[in-house]
Gaussian input, Z-matrix of N, CA and C with variables (Angstrom, degrees):
# hf/3-21g

backbone

0 1
 N
 C     1     B1
 C     2     B2     1     A1
 N     3     B3     2     A2     1     D1
 C     4     B4     3     A3     2     D2
 C     5     B5     4     A4     3     D3
 N     6     B6     5     A5     4     D4
 C     7     B7     6     A6     5     D5
 C     8     B8     7     A7     6     D6
 N     9     B9     8     A8     7     D7
 C    10    B10     9     A9     8     D8
 C    11    B11    10    A10     9     D9
 N    12    B12    11    A11    10    D10
 C    13    B13    12    A12    11    D11
 C    14    B14    13    A13    12    D12
 N    15    B15    14    A14    13    D13
 C    16    B16    15    A15    14    D14
 C    17    B17    16    A16    15    D15
 N    18    B18    17    A17    16    D16
 C    19    B19    18    A18    17    D17
 C    20    B20    19    A19    18    D18
 N    21    B21    20    A20    19    D19
 C    22    B22    21    A21    20    D20
 C    23    B23    22    A22    21    D21
 N    24    B24    23    A23    22    D22
 C    25    B25    24    A24    23    D23
 C    26    B26    25    A25    24    D24
 N    27    B27    26    A26    25    D25
 C    28    B28    27    A27    26    D26
 C    29    B29    28    A28    27    D27
 N    30    B30    29    A29    28    D28
 C    31    B31    30    A30    29    D29
 C    32    B32    31    A31    30    D30
 N    33    B33    32    A32    31    D31
 C    34    B34    33    A33    32    D32
 C    35    B35    34    A34    33    D33
 N    36    B36    35    A35    34    D34
 C    37    B37    36    A36    35    D35
 C    38    B38    37    A37    36    D36
 N    39    B39    38    A38    37    D37
 C    40    B40    39    A39    38    D38
 C    41    B41    40    A40    39    D39
 N    42    B42    41    A41    40    D40
 C    43    B43    42    A42    41    D41
 C    44    B44    43    A43    42    D42
 N    45    B45    44    A44    43    D43
 C    46    B46    45    A45    44    D44
 C    47    B47    46    A46    45    D45
 N    48    B48    47    A47    46    D46
 C    49    B49    48    A48    47    D47
 C    50    B50    49    A49    48    D48
 N    51    B51    50    A50    49    D49
 C    52    B52    51    A51    50    D50
 C    53    B53    52    A52    51    D51
 N    54    B54    53    A53    52    D52
 C    55    B55    54    A54    53    D53
 C    56    B56    55    A55    54    D54
 N    57    B57    56    A56    55    D55
 C    58    B58    57    A57    56    D56
 C    59    B59    58    A58    57    D57
 N    60    B60    59    A59    58    D58
 C    61    B61    60    A60    59    D59
 C    62    B62    61    A61    60    D60
 N    63    B63    62    A62    61    D61
 C    64    B64    63    A63    62    D62
 C    65    B65    64    A64    63    D63
 N    66    B66    65    A65    64    D64
 C    67    B67    66    A66    65    D65
 C    68    B68    67    A67    66    D66
 N    69    B69    68    A68    67    D67
 C    70    B70    69    A69    68    D68
 C    71    B71    70    A70    69    D69
 N    72    B72    71    A71    70    D70
 C    73    B73    72    A72    71    D71
 C    74    B74    73    A73    72    D72
 N    75    B75    74    A74    73    D73
 C    76    B76    75    A75    74    D74
 C    77    B77    76    A76    75    D75
 N    78    B78    77    A77    76    D76
 C    79    B79    78    A78    77    D77
 C    80    B80    79    A79    78    D78
 N    81    B81    80    A80    79    D79
 C    82    B82    81    A81    80    D80
 C    83    B83    82    A82    81    D81
 N    84    B84    83    A83    82    D82
 C    85    B85    84    A84    83    D83
 C    86    B86    85    A85    84    D84
 N    87    B87    86    A86    85    D85
 C    88    B88    87    A87    86    D86
 C    89    B89    88    A88    87    D87
 N    90    B90    89    A89    88    D88
 C    91    B91    90    A90    89    D89
 C    92    B92    91    A91    90    D90
 N    93    B93    92    A92    91    D91
 C    94    B94    93    A93    92    D92
 C    95    B95    94    A94    93    D93
 N    96    B96    95    A95    94    D94
 C    97    B97    96    A96    95    D95
 C    98    B98    97    A97    96    D96
 N    99    B99    98    A98    97    D97
 C   100   B100    99    A99    98    D98
 C   101   B101   100   A100    99    D99
 N   102   B102   101   A101   100   D100
 C   103   B103   102   A102   101   D101
 C   104   B104   103   A103   102   D102
 N   105   B105   104   A104   103   D103
 C   106   B106   105   A105   104   D104
 C   107   B107   106   A106   105   D105
 N   108   B108   107   A107   106   D106
 C   109   B109   108   A108   107   D107
 C   110   B110   109   A109   108   D108
 N   111   B111   110   A110   109   D109
 C   112   B112   111   A111   110   D110
 C   113   B113   112   A112   111   D111
 N   114   B114   113   A113   112   D112
 C   115   B115   114   A114   113   D113
 C   116   B116   115   A115   114   D114
 N   117   B117   116   A116   115   D115
 C   118   B118   117   A117   116   D116
 C   119   B119   118   A118   117   D117
 N   120   B120   119   A119   118   D118
 C   121   B121   120   A120   119   D119
 C   122   B122   121   A121   120   D120
 N   123   B123   122   A122   121   D121
 C   124   B124   123   A123   122   D122
 C   125   B125   124   A124   123   D123
 N   126   B126   125   A125   124   D124
 C   127   B127   126   A126   125   D125
 C   128   B128   127   A127   126   D126
 N   129   B129   128   A128   127   D127
 C   130   B130   129   A129   128   D128
 C   131   B131   130   A130   129   D129
 N   132   B132   131   A131   130   D130
 C   133   B133   132   A132   131   D131
 C   134   B134   133   A133   132   D132
 N   135   B135   134   A134   133   D133
 C   136   B136   135   A135   134   D134
 C   137   B137   136   A136   135   D135
 N   138   B138   137   A137   136   D136
 C   139   B139   138   A138   137   D137
 C   140   B140   139   A139   138   D138
 N   141   B141   140   A140   139   D139
 C   142   B142   141   A141   140   D140
 C   143   B143   142   A142   141   D141
 N   144   B144   143   A143   142   D142
 C   145   B145   144   A144   143   D143
 C   146   B146   145   A145   144   D144
 N   147   B147   146   A146   145   D145
 C   148   B148   147   A147   146   D146
 C   149   B149   148   A148   147   D147
 N   150   B150   149   A149   148   D148
 C   151   B151   150   A150   149   D149
 C   152   B152   151   A151   150   D150
 N   153   B153   152   A152   151   D151
 C   154   B154   153   A153   152   D152
 C   155   B155   154   A154   153   D153
 N   156   B156   155   A155   154   D154
 C   157   B157   156   A156   155   D155
 C   158   B158   157   A157   156   D156
 N   159   B159   158   A158   157   D157
 C   160   B160   159   A159   158   D158
 C   161   B161   160   A160   159   D159
 N   162   B162   161   A161   160   D160
 C   163   B163   162   A162   161   D161
 C   164   B164   163   A163   162   D162
 N   165   B165   164   A164   163   D163
 C   166   B166   165   A165   164   D164
 C   167   B167   166   A166   165   D165
 N   168   B168   167   A167   166   D166
 C   169   B169   168   A168   167   D167
 C   170   B170   169   A169   168   D168
 N   171   B171   170   A170   169   D169
 C   172   B172   171   A171   170   D170
 C   173   B173   172   A172   171   D171
 N   174   B174   173   A173   172   D172
 C   175   B175   174   A174   173   D173
 C   176   B176   175   A175   174   D174
 N   177   B177   176   A176   175   D175
 C   178   B178   177   A177   176   D176
 C   179   B179   178   A178   177   D177
 N   180   B180   179   A179   178   D178
 C   181   B181   180   A180   179   D179
 C   182   B182   181   A181   180   D180
 N   183   B183   182   A182   181   D181
 C   184   B184   183   A183   182   D182
 C   185   B185   184   A184   183   D183
 N   186   B186   185   A185   184   D184
 C   187   B187   186   A186   185   D185
 C   188   B188   187   A187   186   D186
 N   189   B189   188   A188   187   D187
 C   190   B190   189   A189   188   D188
 C   191   B191   190   A190   189   D189
 N   192   B192   191   A191   190   D190
 C   193   B193   192   A192   191   D191
 C   194   B194   193   A193   192   D192
 N   195   B195   194   A194   193   D193
 C   196   B196   195   A195   194   D194
 C   197   B197   196   A196   195   D195
 N   198   B198   197   A197   196   D196
 C   199   B199   198   A198   197   D197
 C   200   B200   199   A199   198   D198
 N   201   B201   200   A200   199   D199
 C   202   B202   201   A201   200   D200
 C   203   B203   202   A202   201   D201
 N   204   B204   203   A203   202   D202
 C   205   B205   204   A204   203   D203
 C   206   B206   205   A205   204   D204
 N   207   B207   206   A206   205   D205
 C   208   B208   207   A207   206   D206
 C   209   B209   208   A208   207   D207
 N   210   B210   209   A209   208   D208
 C   211   B211   210   A210   209   D209
 C   212   B212   211   A211   210   D210
 N   213   B213   212   A212   211   D211
 C   214   B214   213   A213   212   D212
 C   215   B215   214   A214   213   D213
 N   216   B216   215   A215   214   D214
 C   217   B217   216   A216   215   D215
 C   218   B218   217   A217   216   D216
 N   219   B219   218   A218   217   D217
 C   220   B220   219   A219   218   D218
 C   221   B221   220   A220   219   D219
 N   222   B222   221   A221   220   D220
 C   223   B223   222   A222   221   D221
 C   224   B224   223   A223   222   D222
 N   225   B225   224   A224   223   D223
 C   226   B226   225   A225   224   D224
 C   227   B227   226   A226   225   D225
 N   228   B228   227   A227   226   D226
 C   229   B229   228   A228   227   D227
 C   230   B230   229   A229   228   D228
 N   231   B231   230   A230   229   D229
 C   232   B232   231   A231   230   D230
 C   233   B233   232   A232   231   D231
 N   234   B234   233   A233   232   D232
 C   235   B235   234   A234   233   D233
 C   236   B236   235   A235   234   D234
 N   237   B237   236   A236   235   D235
 C   238   B238   237   A237   236   D236
 C   239   B239   238   A238   237   D237
 N   240   B240   239   A239   238   D238
 C   241   B241   240   A240   239   D239
 C   242   B242   241   A241   240   D240
 N   243   B243   242   A242   241   D241
 C   244   B244   243   A243   242   D242
 C   245   B245   244   A244   243   D243
 N   246   B246   245   A245   244   D244
 C   247   B247   246   A246   245   D245
 C   248   B248   247   A247   246   D246
 N   249   B249   248   A248   247   D247
 C   250   B250   249   A249   248   D248
 C   251   B251   250   A250   249   D249
 N   252   B252   251   A251   250   D250
 C   253   B253   252   A252   251   D251
 C   254   B254   253   A253   252   D252
 N   255   B255   254   A254   253   D253
 C   256   B256   255   A255   254   D254
 C   257   B257   256   A256   255   D255
 N   258   B258   257   A257   256   D256
 C   259   B259   258   A258   257   D257
 C   260   B260   259   A259   258   D258
 N   261   B261   260   A260   259   D259
 C   262   B262   261   A261   260   D260
 C   263   B263   262   A262   261   D261
 N   264   B264   263   A263   262   D262
 C   265   B265   264   A264   263   D263
 C   266   B266   265   A265   264   D264
 N   267   B267   266   A266   265   D265
 C   268   B268   267   A267   266   D266
 C   269   B269   268   A268   267   D267
 N   270   B270   269   A269   268   D268
 C   271   B271   270   A270   269   D269
 C   272   B272   271   A271   270   D270
 N   273   B273   272   A272   271   D271
 C   274   B274   273   A273   272   D272
 C   275   B275   274   A274   273   D273
 N   276   B276   275   A275   274   D274
 C   277   B277   276   A276   275   D275
 C   278   B278   277   A277   276   D276
 N   279   B279   278   A278   277   D277
 C   280   B280   279   A279   278   D278
 C   281   B281   280   A280   279   D279
 N   282   B282   281   A281   280   D280
 C   283   B283   282   A282   281   D281
 C   284   B284   283   A283   282   D282
 N   285   B285   284   A284   283   D283
 C   286   B286   285   A285   284   D284
 C   287   B287   286   A286   285   D285
 N   288   B288   287   A287   286   D286
 C   289   B289   288   A288   287   D287
 C   290   B290   289   A289   288   D288
 N   291   B291   290   A290   289   D289
 C   292   B292   291   A291   290   D290
 C   293   B293   292   A292   291   D291
 N   294   B294   293   A293   292   D292
 C   295   B295   294   A294   293   D293
 C   296   B296   295   A295   294   D294
 N   297   B297   296   A296   295   D295
 C   298   B298   297   A297   296   D296
 C   299   B299   298   A298   297   D297
 N   300   B300   299   A299   298   D298
 C   301   B301   300   A300   299   D299
 C   302   B302   301   A301   300   D300
 N   303   B303   302   A302   301   D301
 C   304   B304   303   A303   302   D302
 C   305   B305   304   A304   303   D303
 N   306   B306   305   A305   304   D304
 C   307   B307   306   A306   305   D305
 C   308   B308   307   A307   306   D306
 N   309   B309   308   A308   307   D307
 C   310   B310   309   A309   308   D308
 C   311   B311   310   A310   309   D309
 N   312   B312   311   A311   310   D310
 C   313   B313   312   A312   311   D311
 C   314   B314   313   A313   312   D312
 N   315   B315   314   A314   313   D313
 C   316   B316   315   A315   314   D314
 C   317   B317   316   A316   315   D315

   B1=1.4453
   B2=1.5221
   B3=1.3061
   B4=1.4619
   B5=1.5307
   B6=1.3164
   B7=1.4658
   B8=1.5264
   B9=1.3230
   B10=1.4639
   B11=1.5210
   B12=1.3245
   B13=1.4630
   B14=1.5258
   B15=1.3122
   B16=1.4676
   B17=1.5223
   B18=1.3438
   B19=1.4636
   B20=1.5301
   B21=1.3038
   B22=1.4713
   B23=1.5212
   B24=1.2988
   B25=1.4612
   B26=1.5283
   B27=1.3289
   B28=1.4553
   B29=1.5240
   B30=1.3093
   B31=1.4690
   B32=1.5191
   B33=1.3308
   B34=1.4699
   B35=1.5242
   B36=1.3106
   B37=1.4645
   B38=1.5251
   B39=1.3126
   B40=1.4662
   B41=1.5188
   B42=1.3381
   B43=1.4664
   B44=1.5253
   B45=1.3214
   B46=1.4705
   B47=1.5260
   B48=1.3157
   B49=1.4648
   B50=1.5173
   B51=1.3407
   B52=1.4565
   B53=1.5216
   B54=1.3197
   B55=1.4668
   B56=1.5266
   B57=1.3290
   B58=1.4718
   B59=1.5270
   B60=1.3258
   B61=1.4676
   B62=1.5270
   B63=1.3262
   B64=1.4665
   B65=1.5091
   B66=1.3341
   B67=1.4636
   B68=1.5290
   B69=1.3147
   B70=1.4632
   B71=1.5269
   B72=1.3276
   B73=1.4655
   B74=1.5279
   B75=1.3210
   B76=1.4680
   B77=1.5346
   B78=1.3438
   B79=1.4732
   B80=1.5216
   B81=1.3267
   B82=1.4631
   B83=1.5245
   B84=1.3071
   B85=1.4607
   B86=1.5233
   B87=1.3250
   B88=1.4704
   B89=1.5229
   B90=1.3308
   B91=1.4615
   B92=1.5254
   B93=1.3239
   B94=1.4607
   B95=1.5180
   B96=1.3336
   B97=1.4666
   B98=1.5198
   B99=1.3337
   B100=1.4618
   B101=1.5134
   B102=1.3179
   B103=1.4664
   B104=1.5201
   B105=1.3286
   B106=1.4638
   B107=1.5265
   B108=1.3353
   B109=1.4671
   B110=1.5292
   B111=1.3291
   B112=1.4583
   B113=1.5265
   B114=1.3192
   B115=1.4730
   B116=1.5274
   B117=1.3212
   B118=1.4536
   B119=1.5297
   B120=1.3251
   B121=1.4566
   B122=1.5305
   B123=1.3298
   B124=1.4658
   B125=1.5239
   B126=1.3030
   B127=1.4683
   B128=1.5290
   B129=1.3239
   B130=1.4668
   B131=1.5221
   B132=1.3388
   B133=1.4626
   B134=1.5269
   B135=1.3371
   B136=1.4693
   B137=1.5247
   B138=1.3192
   B139=1.4563
   B140=1.5231
   B141=1.3246
   B142=1.4554
   B143=1.5249
   B144=1.3346
   B145=1.4588
   B146=1.5159
   B147=1.3034
   B148=1.4625
   B149=1.5341
   B150=1.3476
   B151=1.4592
   B152=1.5285
   B153=1.3222
   B154=1.4668
   B155=1.5218
   B156=1.3281
   B157=1.4593
   B158=1.5222
   B159=1.3290
   B160=1.4587
   B161=1.5252
   B162=1.3242
   B163=1.4605
   B164=1.5259
   B165=1.3306
   B166=1.4663
   B167=1.5237
   B168=1.3311
   B169=1.4612
   B170=1.5195
   B171=1.3334
   B172=1.4565
   B173=1.5230
   B174=1.3167
   B175=1.4689
   B176=1.5279
   B177=1.3363
   B178=1.4584
   B179=1.5203
   B180=1.3309
   B181=1.4578
   B182=1.5222
   B183=1.3193
   B184=1.4634
   B185=1.5241
   B186=1.3223
   B187=1.4563
   B188=1.5164
   B189=1.3236
   B190=1.4604
   B191=1.5255
   B192=1.3137
   B193=1.4579
   B194=1.5321
   B195=1.3215
   B196=1.4661
   B197=1.5178
   B198=1.3384
   B199=1.4673
   B200=1.5254
   B201=1.3345
   B202=1.4621
   B203=1.5284
   B204=1.3096
   B205=1.4648
   B206=1.5221
   B207=1.3033
   B208=1.4683
   B209=1.5276
   B210=1.3288
   B211=1.4662
   B212=1.5196
   B213=1.3302
   B214=1.4628
   B215=1.5274
   B216=1.3140
   B217=1.4644
   B218=1.5240
   B219=1.3317
   B220=1.4700
   B221=1.5219
   B222=1.3438
   B223=1.4605
   B224=1.5335
   B225=1.3189
   B226=1.4602
   B227=1.5272
   B228=1.3128
   B229=1.4657
   B230=1.5235
   B231=1.3303
   B232=1.4693
   B233=1.5240
   B234=1.3263
   B235=1.4588
   B236=1.5200
   B237=1.3179
   B238=1.4653
   B239=1.5180
   B240=1.3344
   B241=1.4662
   B242=1.5254
   B243=1.3357
   B244=1.4642
   B245=1.5254
   B246=1.3265
   B247=1.4587
   B248=1.5227
   B249=1.3215
   B250=1.4638
   B251=1.5208
   B252=1.3441
   B253=1.4588
   B254=1.5265
   B255=1.3151
   B256=1.4657
   B257=1.5230
   B258=1.3242
   B259=1.4607
   B260=1.5239
   B261=1.3288
   B262=1.4594
   B263=1.5144
   B264=1.3040
   B265=1.4589
   B266=1.5273
   B267=1.2960
   B268=1.4610
   B269=1.5220
   B270=1.3348
   B271=1.4631
   B272=1.5321
   B273=1.3354
   B274=1.4646
   B275=1.5224
   B276=1.3138
   B277=1.4647
   B278=1.5147
   B279=1.3353
   B280=1.4594
   B281=1.5260
   B282=1.3352
   B283=1.4532
   B284=1.5138
   B285=1.3196
   B286=1.4557
   B287=1.5230
   B288=1.3215
   B289=1.4594
   B290=1.5214
   B291=1.3368
   B292=1.4662
   B293=1.5271
   B294=1.3272
   B295=1.4591
   B296=1.5220
   B297=1.3288
   B298=1.4659
   B299=1.5129
   B300=1.3403
   B301=1.4699
   B302=1.5178
   B303=1.3370
   B304=1.4605
   B305=1.5216
   B306=1.3273
   B307=1.4663
   B308=1.5126
   B309=1.3130
   B310=1.4590
   B311=1.5287
   B312=1.3124
   B313=1.4664
   B314=1.5092
   B315=1.3284
   B316=1.4705
   B317=1.4701
   A1=110.51
   A2=115.81
   A3=119.57
   A4=110.09
   A5=117.28
   A6=121.75
   A7=110.10
   A8=117.41
   A9=121.14
   A10=110.09
   A11=117.05
   A12=120.11
   A13=111.79
   A14=117.54
   A15=120.57
   A16=110.24
   A17=116.64
   A18=120.49
   A19=111.73
   A20=118.18
   A21=120.54
   A22=112.72
   A23=118.07
   A24=122.00
   A25=112.43
   A26=117.99
   A27=121.44
   A28=113.22
   A29=117.90
   A30=121.70
   A31=109.87
   A32=116.63
   A33=118.97
   A34=110.96
   A35=115.86
   A36=121.51
   A37=112.87
   A38=118.05
   A39=119.67
   A40=112.38
   A41=117.23
   A42=120.40
   A43=114.10
   A44=117.61
   A45=118.42
   A46=113.21
   A47=118.83
   A48=118.94
   A49=111.20
   A50=117.58
   A51=120.66
   A52=111.23
   A53=115.08
   A54=119.16
   A55=110.17
   A56=116.89
   A57=118.49
   A58=111.44
   A59=118.30
   A60=120.44
   A61=111.22
   A62=116.78
   A63=120.40
   A64=111.83
   A65=116.53
   A66=119.06
   A67=111.47
   A68=117.26
   A69=119.91
   A70=111.32
   A71=117.52
   A72=121.06
   A73=112.23
   A74=117.93
   A75=121.25
   A76=113.28
   A77=120.46
   A78=118.82
   A79=113.08
   A80=117.41
   A81=120.25
   A82=111.28
   A83=116.13
   A84=119.80
   A85=110.94
   A86=116.40
   A87=119.49
   A88=111.31
   A89=116.57
   A90=120.55
   A91=110.58
   A92=117.18
   A93=121.19
   A94=112.26
   A95=116.62
   A96=120.47
   A97=110.43
   A98=116.60
   A99=120.21
   A100=112.27
   A101=116.42
   A102=120.70
   A103=111.26
   A104=116.88
   A105=120.29
   A106=111.85
   A107=116.68
   A108=120.55
   A109=113.36
   A110=117.53
   A111=120.17
   A112=110.71
   A113=116.80
   A114=118.62
   A115=110.30
   A116=116.01
   A117=120.16
   A118=108.66
   A119=115.06
   A120=118.84
   A121=109.45
   A122=117.08
   A123=120.10
   A124=112.48
   A125=117.05
   A126=120.36
   A127=110.77
   A128=117.00
   A129=120.05
   A130=110.56
   A131=116.72
   A132=120.49
   A133=110.86
   A134=116.36
   A135=119.86
   A136=111.18
   A137=117.20
   A138=120.35
   A139=111.52
   A140=117.60
   A141=121.82
   A142=112.32
   A143=117.56
   A144=121.43
   A145=113.75
   A146=117.92
   A147=122.02
   A148=108.48
   A149=115.22
   A150=122.14
   A151=113.39
   A152=118.03
   A153=120.73
   A154=110.59
   A155=116.74
   A156=119.78
   A157=111.10
   A158=117.02
   A159=121.25
   A160=110.87
   A161=116.46
   A162=120.14
   A163=110.98
   A164=116.91
   A165=120.37
   A166=110.85
   A167=117.84
   A168=121.25
   A169=111.16
   A170=117.14
   A171=120.90
   A172=111.26
   A173=116.79
   A174=119.48
   A175=110.42
   A176=117.51
   A177=120.17
   A178=112.02
   A179=116.77
   A180=120.84
   A181=111.55
   A182=116.63
   A183=120.79
   A184=113.10
   A185=117.09
   A186=119.94
   A187=112.17
   A188=115.83
   A189=121.96
   A190=109.01
   A191=114.84
   A192=119.01
   A193=107.99
   A194=116.24
   A195=119.57
   A196=111.78
   A197=116.87
   A198=119.92
   A199=110.69
   A200=117.49
   A201=120.50
   A202=111.62
   A203=117.20
   A204=121.44
   A205=112.76
   A206=117.57
   A207=121.67
   A208=112.53
   A209=118.64
   A210=121.15
   A211=111.74
   A212=117.39
   A213=120.86
   A214=110.73
   A215=115.87
   A216=121.38
   A217=110.67
   A218=116.31
   A219=120.47
   A220=111.30
   A221=117.20
   A222=120.64
   A223=110.68
   A224=116.04
   A225=120.43
   A226=110.73
   A227=115.79
   A228=120.78
   A229=110.61
   A230=116.94
   A231=120.35
   A232=110.50
   A233=117.25
   A234=121.02
   A235=111.96
   A236=116.89
   A237=120.70
   A238=110.41
   A239=117.07
   A240=120.45
   A241=110.92
   A242=116.93
   A243=120.50
   A244=110.94
   A245=117.30
   A246=120.26
   A247=111.75
   A248=116.62
   A249=119.87
   A250=111.05
   A251=117.20
   A252=120.97
   A253=111.30
   A254=117.04
   A255=122.06
   A256=109.26
   A257=116.55
   A258=122.11
   A259=108.27
   A260=116.41
   A261=120.76
   A262=110.14
   A263=115.74
   A264=120.02
   A265=107.89
   A266=117.00
   A267=120.70
   A268=111.15
   A269=117.35
   A270=119.62
   A271=110.97
   A272=117.98
   A273=120.62
   A274=110.28
   A275=116.60
   A276=120.87
   A277=110.51
   A278=117.02
   A279=119.95
   A280=112.61
   A281=117.91
   A282=121.16
   A283=113.12
   A284=117.15
   A285=122.42
   A286=108.06
   A287=117.46
   A288=121.73
   A289=114.33
   A290=117.60
   A291=120.76
   A292=110.83
   A293=116.75
   A294=119.80
   A295=110.93
   A296=117.34
   A297=120.70
   A298=110.25
   A299=116.89
   A300=120.02
   A301=111.01
   A302=117.14
   A303=120.28
   A304=111.13
   A305=116.60
   A306=121.10
   A307=110.94
   A308=116.71
   A309=120.71
   A310=112.10
   A311=117.28
   A312=120.22
   A313=111.98
   A314=117.92
   A315=120.40
   A316=113.07
   D1=-32.13
   D2=179.89
   D3=-64.68
   D4=-42.32
   D5=179.79
   D6=-63.58
   D7=-42.33
   D8=178.86
   D9=-63.00
   D10=-43.97
   D11=179.53
   D12=-62.84
   D13=-38.68
   D14=176.87
   D15=-66.55
   D16=-39.76
   D17=-178.16
   D18=-67.20
   D19=-34.70
   D20=-177.62
   D21=-96.58
   D22=4.32
   D23=-177.03
   D24=-63.75
   D25=-33.63
   D26=-177.82
   D27=-80.01
   D28=-9.22
   D29=-179.71
   D30=-78.51
   D31=161.79
   D32=176.65
   D33=-59.36
   D34=145.43
   D35=-175.28
   D36=-60.17
   D37=-23.21
   D38=-179.61
   D39=-74.48
   D40=-17.77
   D41=-176.96
   D42=-110.23
   D43=-31.87
   D44=-170.20
   D45=-63.45
   D46=-38.18
   D47=179.78
   D48=-69.70
   D49=-31.21
   D50=178.70
   D51=-68.03
   D52=-39.57
   D53=179.64
   D54=-65.86
   D55=-46.03
   D56=-179.04
   D57=-65.56
   D58=-37.43
   D59=177.30
   D60=-68.63
   D61=-39.35
   D62=178.23
   D63=-64.03
   D64=-41.59
   D65=178.04
   D66=-67.88
   D67=-31.53
   D68=177.44
   D69=-70.72
   D70=-28.93
   D71=-179.31
   D72=-80.46
   D73=-20.03
   D74=-176.22
   D75=-57.49
   D76=-48.08
   D77=178.98
   D78=-60.91
   D79=-36.03
   D80=178.58
   D81=-65.53
   D82=-40.76
   D83=178.05
   D84=-64.33
   D85=-43.17
   D86=177.97
   D87=-62.64
   D88=-39.84
   D89=178.82
   D90=-64.88
   D91=-41.30
   D92=178.97
   D93=-63.47
   D94=-41.41
   D95=177.63
   D96=-64.89
   D97=-44.09
   D98=178.66
   D99=-64.16
   D100=-38.09
   D101=179.74
   D102=-65.34
   D103=-35.88
   D104=179.49
   D105=-66.87
   D106=-23.52
   D107=-178.45
   D108=-89.97
   D109=-10.22
   D110=-178.81
   D111=-73.28
   D112=141.39
   D113=175.69
   D114=-77.51
   D115=162.38
   D116=176.54
   D117=-67.22
   D118=151.19
   D119=179.46
   D120=-77.95
   D121=149.40
   D122=178.13
   D123=-58.67
   D124=-37.03
   D125=-179.38
   D126=-65.34
   D127=-43.88
   D128=178.47
   D129=-62.79
   D130=-42.27
   D131=178.71
   D132=-61.07
   D133=-40.45
   D134=177.59
   D135=-63.74
   D136=-42.00
   D137=179.70
   D138=-64.30
   D139=-26.39
   D140=178.36
   D141=-87.64
   D142=-1.59
   D143=179.16
   D144=82.84
   D145=17.34
   D146=-178.85
   D147=-102.92
   D148=70.43
   D149=-171.78
   D150=-63.49
   D151=-44.31
   D152=-177.28
   D153=-63.65
   D154=-41.68
   D155=178.10
   D156=-67.53
   D157=-35.51
   D158=179.39
   D159=-64.82
   D160=-42.87
   D161=178.60
   D162=-65.12
   D163=-40.46
   D164=178.11
   D165=-65.57
   D166=-40.51
   D167=179.13
   D168=-66.43
   D169=-41.28
   D170=179.45
   D171=-64.66
   D172=-46.01
   D173=-179.39
   D174=-67.06
   D175=-34.68
   D176=177.05
   D177=-67.23
   D178=-39.24
   D179=179.49
   D180=-68.62
   D181=-34.44
   D182=-179.57
   D183=-86.00
   D184=-15.04
   D185=-176.42
   D186=71.27
   D187=31.41
   D188=-178.29
   D189=-120.16
   D190=170.79
   D191=172.82
   D192=-78.51
   D193=165.79
   D194=179.88
   D195=-64.35
   D196=-32.48
   D197=178.63
   D198=-66.89
   D199=-37.73
   D200=179.60
   D201=-70.27
   D202=-29.42
   D203=-178.85
   D204=-88.76
   D205=-4.33
   D206=-174.05
   D207=-61.02
   D208=-39.29
   D209=-179.52
   D210=-63.12
   D211=-47.05
   D212=178.13
   D213=-65.48
   D214=-37.97
   D215=178.20
   D216=-60.46
   D217=-46.65
   D218=179.65
   D219=-63.44
   D220=-39.96
   D221=178.82
   D222=-64.66
   D223=-39.72
   D224=178.23
   D225=-64.73
   D226=-40.40
   D227=-179.95
   D228=-66.14
   D229=-42.22
   D230=177.67
   D231=-62.97
   D232=-40.80
   D233=179.43
   D234=-62.00
   D235=-41.16
   D236=178.58
   D237=-65.99
   D238=-40.48
   D239=178.23
   D240=-63.65
   D241=-40.28
   D242=178.15
   D243=-64.82
   D244=-39.71
   D245=178.83
   D246=-64.72
   D247=-36.89
   D248=179.37
   D249=-68.37
   D250=-33.69
   D251=178.93
   D252=-69.24
   D253=-40.52
   D254=-174.78
   D255=-116.19
   D256=87.03
   D257=175.69
   D258=-90.87
   D259=124.90
   D260=177.98
   D261=-84.95
   D262=135.94
   D263=173.51
   D264=-96.25
   D265=170.33
   D266=179.38
   D267=-64.43
   D268=-31.21
   D269=178.03
   D270=-69.82
   D271=-31.88
   D272=175.56
   D273=-64.99
   D274=-41.83
   D275=-178.31
   D276=-69.49
   D277=-45.79
   D278=-176.93
   D279=-74.83
   D280=-19.85
   D281=178.57
   D282=-78.26
   D283=-25.70
   D284=179.64
   D285=-91.65
   D286=122.71
   D287=-175.48
   D288=-59.05
   D289=-45.44
   D290=-178.36
   D291=-67.66
   D292=-42.04
   D293=178.71
   D294=-68.03
   D295=-36.11
   D296=179.23
   D297=-62.52
   D298=-45.61
   D299=179.10
   D300=-62.11
   D301=-44.41
   D302=179.52
   D303=-63.58
   D304=-38.68
   D305=179.70
   D306=-66.36
   D307=-43.91
   D308=-177.69
   D309=-72.92
   D310=-29.51
   D311=178.66
   D312=-79.77
   D313=-22.32
   D314=-177.80
   D315=-78.32

């Protein structure tokens, strides 16, 4: 940002701040466009109950067939089911000394 401000310093005051703000917004716009093109994650699809799409996304991300990705898919599904069974509350986290320290340090 310092280099941009030096580069636009000689321009009229009505334009230089617009140029520096526009250049600062460019990376955010590129990130937003790239984010819109990303596929949903297999884990998110599983949490939404869209199992067939999750398996297809996982196998596509790994470059494998659906049969080759089935083991990882099943493990991911079991993990999500376990998380749904055991939901931690804030009192569970703050009551456990090790978890409290990790929570407060994060």
